[in-house]
N, CA, C and O atoms as a GROMACS GRO file, in nm:
protein
  328
    1MET      N    1  26.290  11.556  -0.650
    1MET     CA    2  26.185  11.653  -0.629
    1MET      C    3  26.087  11.605  -0.524
    1MET      O    4  26.045  11.682  -0.437
    2ALA      N    5  26.048  11.477  -0.531
    2ALA     CA    6  25.952  11.426  -0.434
    2ALA      C    7  26.010  11.426  -0.294
    2ALA      O    8  25.938  11.445  -0.196
    3GLY      N    9  26.140  11.404  -0.283
    3GLY     CA   10  26.204  11.405  -0.152
    3GLY      C   11  26.196  11.540  -0.084
    3GLY      O   12  26.183  11.549   0.038
    4ARG      N   13  26.205  11.645  -0.164
    4ARG     CA   14  26.199  11.780  -0.108
    4ARG      C   15  26.058  11.810  -0.055
    4ARG      O   16  26.043  11.875   0.049
    5LYS      N   17  25.956  11.762  -0.124
    5LYS     CA   18  25.819  11.783  -0.078
    5LYS      C   19  25.796  11.714   0.056
    5LYS      O   20  25.736  11.771   0.147
    6ASN      N   21  25.846  11.592   0.068
    6ASN     CA   22  25.830  11.519   0.194
    6ASN      C   23  25.902  11.589   0.307
    6ASN      O   24  25.851  11.595   0.419
    7LYS      N   25  26.019  11.643   0.279
    7LYS     CA   26  26.094  11.714   0.382
    7LYS      C   27  26.019  11.840   0.425
    7LYS      O   28  26.016  11.874   0.543
    8GLU      N   29  25.959  11.908   0.330
    8GLU     CA   30  25.882  12.027   0.362
    8GLU      C   31  25.761  11.992   0.448
    8GLU      O   32  25.728  12.065   0.542
    9ARG      N   33  25.696  11.880   0.418
    9ARG     CA   34  25.581  11.837   0.499
    9ARG      C   35  25.626  11.806   0.641
    9ARG      O   36  25.561  11.846   0.737
   10ALA      N   37  25.737  11.734   0.654
   10ALA     CA   38  25.787  11.698   0.786
   10ALA      C   39  25.831  11.823   0.862
   10ALA      O   40  25.807  11.833   0.982
   11ASP      N   41  25.894  11.917   0.794
   11ASP     CA   42  25.936  12.040   0.861
   11ASP      C   43  25.815  12.119   0.910
   11ASP      O   44  25.819  12.178   1.018
   12GLY      N   45  25.708  12.120   0.831
   12GLY     CA   46  25.586  12.188   0.873
   12GLY      C   47  25.528  12.124   0.998
   12GLY      O   48  25.477  12.194   1.086
   13LEU      N   49  25.536  11.992   1.007
   13LEU     CA   50  25.484  11.922   1.124
   13LEU      C   51  25.576  11.943   1.245
   13LEU      O   52  25.529  11.951   1.359
   14ARG      N   53  25.706  11.952   1.221
   14ARG     CA   54  25.801  11.970   1.332
   14ARG      C   55  25.778  12.103   1.404
   14ARG      O   56  25.808  12.114   1.523
   15GLY      N   57  25.727  12.201   1.335
   15GLY     CA   58  25.703  12.331   1.394
   15GLY      C   59  25.579  12.334   1.483
   15GLY      O   60  25.554  12.433   1.552
   16MET      N   61  25.500  12.228   1.482
   16MET     CA   62  25.377  12.225   1.560
   16MET      C   63  25.403  12.182   1.704
   16MET      O   64  25.501  12.113   1.733
   17SER      N   65  25.314  12.225   1.792
   17SER     CA   66  25.324  12.182   1.932
   17SER      C   67  25.267  12.040   1.943
   17SER      O   68  25.210  11.986   1.848
   18ASP      N   69  25.284  11.980   2.061
   18ASP     CA   70  25.234  11.844   2.084
   18ASP      C   71  25.082  11.839   2.071
   18ASP      O   72  25.027  11.743   2.016
   19ALA      N   73  25.014  11.941   2.121
   19ALA     CA   74  24.868  11.944   2.112
   19ALA      C   75  24.823  11.958   1.967
   19ALA      O   76  24.725  11.895   1.926
   20ASP      N   77  24.893  12.040   1.890
   20ASP     CA   78  24.859  12.056   1.749
   20ASP      C   79  24.882  11.927   1.671
   20ASP      O   80  24.805  11.892   1.583
   21LEU      N   81  24.990  11.857   1.705
   21LEU     CA   82  25.017  11.729   1.640
   21LEU      C   83  24.908  11.627   1.672
   21LEU      O   84  24.865  11.553   1.584
   22ALA      N   85  24.863  11.624   1.796
   22ALA     CA   86  24.757  11.531   1.835
   22ALA      C   87  24.628  11.564   1.759
   22ALA      O   88  24.557  11.473   1.715
   23LYS      N   89  24.599  11.691   1.744
   23LYS     CA   90  24.480  11.732   1.669
   23LYS      C   91  24.494  11.694   1.522
   23LYS      O   92  24.400  11.645   1.461
   24GLU      N   93  24.611  11.716   1.466
   24GLU     CA   94  24.637  11.681   1.326
   24GLU      C   95  24.625  11.530   1.305
   24GLU      O   96  24.574  11.485   1.203
   25LEU      N   97  24.672  11.453   1.401
   25LEU     CA   98  24.661  11.307   1.392
   25LEU      C   99  24.515  11.264   1.395
   25LEU      O  100  24.474  11.178   1.317
   26ASN      N  101  24.438  11.324   1.484
   26ASN     CA  102  24.296  11.292   1.491
   26ASN      C  103  24.226  11.327   1.359
   26ASN      O  104  24.143  11.250   1.311
   27ASP      N  105  24.259  11.441   1.303
   27ASP     CA  106  24.201  11.482   1.174
   27ASP      C  107  24.240  11.384   1.062
   27ASP      O  108  24.160  11.353   0.975
   28ALA      N  109  24.364  11.338   1.066
   28ALA     CA  110  24.411  11.245   0.963
   28ALA      C  111  24.338  11.112   0.973
   28ALA      O  112  24.303  11.052   0.872
   29TYR      N  113  24.315  11.065   1.096
   29TYR     CA  114  24.240  10.940   1.113
   29TYR      C  115  24.097  10.956   1.063
   29TYR      O  116  24.042  10.864   1.001
   30ARG      N  117  24.037  11.070   1.088
   30ARG     CA  118  23.902  11.096   1.038
   30ARG      C  119  23.901  11.100   0.885
   30ARG      O  120  23.810  11.046   0.821
   31GLN      N  121  24.003  11.162   0.828
   31GLN     CA  122  24.012  11.169   0.683
   31GLN      C  123  24.032  11.029   0.624
   31GLN      O  124  23.975  10.998   0.519
   32LEU      N  125  24.112  10.946   0.689
   32LEU     CA  126  24.133  10.809   0.643
   32LEU      C  127  24.001  10.732   0.643
   32LEU      O  128  23.970  10.660   0.548
   33PHE      N  129  23.924  10.748   0.750
   33PHE     CA  130  23.794  10.682   0.756
   33PHE      C  131  23.705  10.727   0.640
   33PHE      O  132  23.641  10.645   0.575
   34THR      N  133  23.702  10.856   0.616
   34THR     CA  134  23.619  10.911   0.507
   34THR      C  135  23.664  10.857   0.372
   34THR      O  136  23.581  10.819   0.290
   35VAL      N  137  23.794  10.854   0.349
   35VAL     CA  138  23.846  10.806   0.221
   35VAL      C  139  23.813  10.658   0.204
   35VAL      O  140  23.772  10.616   0.096
   36ARG      N  141  23.830  10.580   0.309
   36ARG     CA  142  23.799  10.437   0.300
   36ARG      C  143  23.651  10.415   0.272
   36ARG      O  144  23.615  10.328   0.193
   37LEU      N  145  23.566  10.493   0.336
   37LEU     CA  146  23.422  10.481   0.314
   37LEU      C  147  23.387  10.516   0.170
   37LEU      O  148  23.310  10.445   0.105
   38ARG      N  149  23.443  10.625   0.121
   38ARG     CA  150  23.414  10.667  -0.017
   38ARG      C  151  23.465  10.567  -0.119
   38ARG      O  152  23.401  10.543  -0.221
   39LEU      N  153  23.582  10.508  -0.092
   39LEU     CA  154  23.634  10.408  -0.184
   39LEU      C  155  23.547  10.282  -0.184
   39LEU      O  156  23.523  10.223  -0.289
   40SER      N  157  23.500  10.243  -0.068
   40SER     CA  158  23.420  10.121  -0.060
   40SER      C  159  23.282  10.139  -0.124
   40SER      O  160  23.225  10.043  -0.175
   41THR      N  161  23.229  10.260  -0.121
   41THR     CA  162  23.099  10.286  -0.183
   41THR      C  163  23.115  10.338  -0.326
   41THR      O  164  23.017  10.376  -0.390
   42ARG      N  165  23.237  10.339  -0.375
   42ARG     CA  166  23.271  10.380  -0.511
   42ARG      C  167  23.231  10.524  -0.542
   42ARG      O  168  23.200  10.558  -0.657
   43GLN      N  169  23.231  10.607  -0.441
   43GLN     CA  170  23.209  10.750  -0.462
   43GLN      C  171  23.338  10.819  -0.503
   43GLN      O  172  23.337  10.928  -0.562
   44GLN      N  173  23.449  10.754  -0.472
   44GLN     CA  174  23.580  10.811  -0.504
   44GLN      C  175  23.657  10.707  -0.583
   44GLN      O  176  23.653  10.588  -0.552
   45THR      N  177  23.728  10.752  -0.685
   45THR     CA  178  23.804  10.660  -0.768
   45THR      C  179  23.955  10.677  -0.750
   45THR      O  180  24.032  10.595  -0.800
   46ASN      N  181  23.997  10.781  -0.682
   46ASN     CA  182  24.139  10.807  -0.661
   46ASN      C  183  24.190  10.719  -0.547
   46ASN      O  184  24.176  10.754  -0.430
   47THR      N  185  24.247  10.605  -0.582
   47THR     CA  186  24.291  10.510  -0.480
   47THR      C  187  24.420  10.552  -0.411
   47THR      O  188  24.454  10.499  -0.305
   48THR      N  189  24.494  10.646  -0.470
   48THR     CA  190  24.619  10.689  -0.407
   48THR      C  191  24.595  10.778  -0.286
   48THR      O  192  24.685  10.798  -0.205
   49GLU      N  193  24.475  10.831  -0.272
   49GLU     CA  194  24.444  10.919  -0.159
   49GLU      C  195  24.459  10.845  -0.027
   49GLU      O  196  24.507  10.901   0.072
   50ARG      N  197  24.418  10.718  -0.025
   50ARG     CA  198  24.429  10.638   0.098
   50ARG      C  199  24.576  10.625   0.141
   50ARG      O  200  24.607  10.639   0.259
   51ALA      N  201  24.663  10.599   0.046
   51ALA     CA  202  24.805  10.586   0.078
   51ALA      C  203  24.863  10.718   0.127
   51ALA      O  204  24.947  10.720   0.217
   52LYS      N  205  24.821  10.828   0.068
   52LYS     CA  206  24.870  10.960   0.110
   52LYS      C  207  24.832  10.989   0.254
   52LYS      O  208  24.913  11.040   0.332
   53VAL      N  209  24.708  10.957   0.290
   53VAL     CA  210  24.663  10.982   0.427
   53VAL      C  211  24.737  10.892   0.524
   53VAL      O  212  24.775  10.935   0.633
   54ARG      N  213  24.758  10.767   0.486
   54ARG     CA  214  24.831  10.674   0.573
   54ARG      C  215  24.975  10.721   0.595
   54ARG      O  216  25.028  10.708   0.705
   55ARG      N  217  25.038  10.774   0.491
   55ARG     CA  218  25.174  10.827   0.506
   55ARG      C  219  25.176  10.948   0.599
   55ARG      O  220  25.268  10.965   0.679
   56GLN      N  221  25.074  11.032   0.588
   56GLN     CA  222  25.064  11.148   0.676
   56GLN      C  223  25.051  11.103   0.822
   56GLN      O  224  25.114  11.161   0.911
   57ILE      N  225  24.970  11.001   0.846
   57ILE     CA  226  24.955  10.947   0.981
   57ILE      C  227  25.090  10.894   1.031
   57ILE      O  228  25.127  10.917   1.146
   58ALA      N  229  25.161  10.824   0.945
   58ALA     CA  230  25.292  10.770   0.983
   58ALA      C  231  25.390  10.882   1.016
   58ALA      O  232  25.467  10.870   1.112
   59ARG      N  233  25.388  10.991   0.938
   59ARG     CA  234  25.477  11.105   0.968
   59ARG      C  235  25.448  11.163   1.105
   59ARG      O  236  25.540  11.191   1.183
   60ILE      N  237  25.321  11.182   1.134
   60ILE     CA  238  25.282  11.243   1.261
   60ILE      C  239  25.320  11.152   1.377
   60ILE      O  240  25.374  11.198   1.478
   61ARG      N  241  25.292  11.023   1.365
   61ARG     CA  242  25.324  10.930   1.473
   61ARG      C  243  25.474  10.919   1.494
   61ARG      O  244  25.521  10.903   1.606
   62THR      N  245  25.550  10.927   1.385
   62THR     CA  246  25.696  10.924   1.396
   62THR      C  247  25.748  11.045   1.474
   62THR      O  248  25.835  11.031   1.560
   63LEU      N  249  25.694  11.162   1.443
   63LEU     CA  250  25.736  11.282   1.515
   63LEU      C  251  25.698  11.274   1.662
   63LEU      O  252  25.776  11.316   1.749
   64GLN      N  253  25.581  11.222   1.692
   64GLN     CA  254  25.540  11.207   1.831
   64GLN      C  255  25.634  11.113   1.904
   64GLN      O  256  25.672  11.139   2.019
   65ARG      N  257  25.673  11.005   1.839
   65ARG     CA  258  25.765  10.909   1.901
   65ARG      C  259  25.904  10.970   1.920
   65ARG      O  260  25.969  10.947   2.022
   66GLU      N  261  25.950  11.048   1.822
   66GLU     CA  262  26.079  11.114   1.836
   66GLU      C  263  26.080  11.206   1.958
   66GLU      O  264  26.176  11.208   2.034
   67ARG      N  265  25.972  11.280   1.975
   67ARG     CA  266  25.963  11.371   2.090
   67ARG      C  267  25.956  11.295   2.221
   67ARG      O  268  26.015  11.336   2.321
   68GLU      N  269  25.885  11.184   2.220
   68GLU     CA  270  25.874  11.101   2.340
   68GLU      C  271  26.011  11.047   2.379
   68GLU      O  272  26.049  11.050   2.497
   69LEU      N  273  26.086  10.997   2.282
   69LEU     CA  274  26.219  10.944   2.310
   69LEU      C  275  26.316  11.053   2.352
   69LEU      O  276  26.399  11.031   2.440
   70ALA      N  277  26.306  11.171   2.291
   70ALA     CA  278  26.393  11.282   2.328
   70ALA      C  279  26.367  11.325   2.472
   70ALA      O  280  26.460  11.355   2.547
   71ALA      N  281  26.239  11.327   2.512
   71ALA     CA  282  26.206  11.365   2.649
   71ALA      C  283  26.256  11.261   2.748
   71ALA      O  284  26.306  11.296   2.855
   72ALA      N  285  26.244  11.134   2.712
   72ALA     CA  286  26.292  11.027   2.801
   72ALA      C  287  26.444  11.032   2.814
   72ALA      O  288  26.498  11.013   2.922
   73TYR      N  289  26.512  11.058   2.703
   73TYR     CA  290  26.657  11.068   2.706
   73TYR      C  291  26.702  11.188   2.789
   73TYR      O  292  26.798  11.178   2.866
   74ALA      N  293  26.633  11.299   2.773
   74ALA     CA  294  26.668  11.419   2.850
   74ALA      C  295  26.648  11.394   3.000
   74ALA      O  296  26.729  11.436   3.081
   75ALA      N  297  26.540  11.326   3.035
   75ALA     CA  298  26.514  11.296   3.175
   75ALA      C  299  26.620  11.201   3.230
   75ALA      O  300  26.661  11.213   3.346
   76LEU      N  301  26.664  11.108   3.148
   76LEU     CA  302  26.765  11.012   3.191
   76LEU      C  303  26.900  11.079   3.210
   76LEU      O  304  26.970  11.049   3.307
   77THR      N  305  26.938  11.168   3.121
   77THR     CA  306  27.068  11.232   3.131
   77THR      C  307  27.070  11.334   3.246
   77THR      O  308  27.173  11.354   3.310
   78VAL      N  309  26.957  11.400   3.272
   78VAL     CA  310  26.949  11.494   3.383
   78VAL      C  311  26.960  11.417   3.514
   78VAL      O  312  27.023  11.464   3.609
   79GLY      N  313  26.900  11.300   3.521
   79GLY     CA  314  26.906  11.218   3.643
   79GLY      C  315  27.046  11.170   3.673
   79GLY      O  316  27.083  11.157   3.790
   80LYS      N  317  27.126  11.143   3.570
   80LYS     CA  318  27.264  11.095   3.588
   80LYS      C  319  27.357  11.208   3.631
   80LYS      O  320  27.452  11.184   3.705
   81GLN      N  321  27.331  11.331   3.587
   81GLN     CA  322  27.418  11.443   3.620
   81GLN      C  323  27.400  11.489   3.764
   81GLN      O  324  27.492  11.545   3.824
   82ALA      N  325  27.282  11.467   3.819
   82ALA     CA  326  27.255  11.516   3.954
   82ALA      C  327  27.317  11.431   4.060
   82ALA      O  328  27.302  11.460   4.178
   0.00000   0.00000   0.00000
């Protein structure tokens, strides 16, 4: 069941444009900062929130890297065909 949720999250991110992904990444970093601040000042007791945000950041960065590699590969294969 948990695997399906993660796939749905990743599929939702895959549908976003590069600019939307960059914005989402920036928002996630801001959220991570907020969660860390709240945990350190003991305003928040849910310690799993930090891990969830970090996983979200990892998902977004992975998708950005996949797109970067796909673009580089496409440029390389187009250069060889010409």
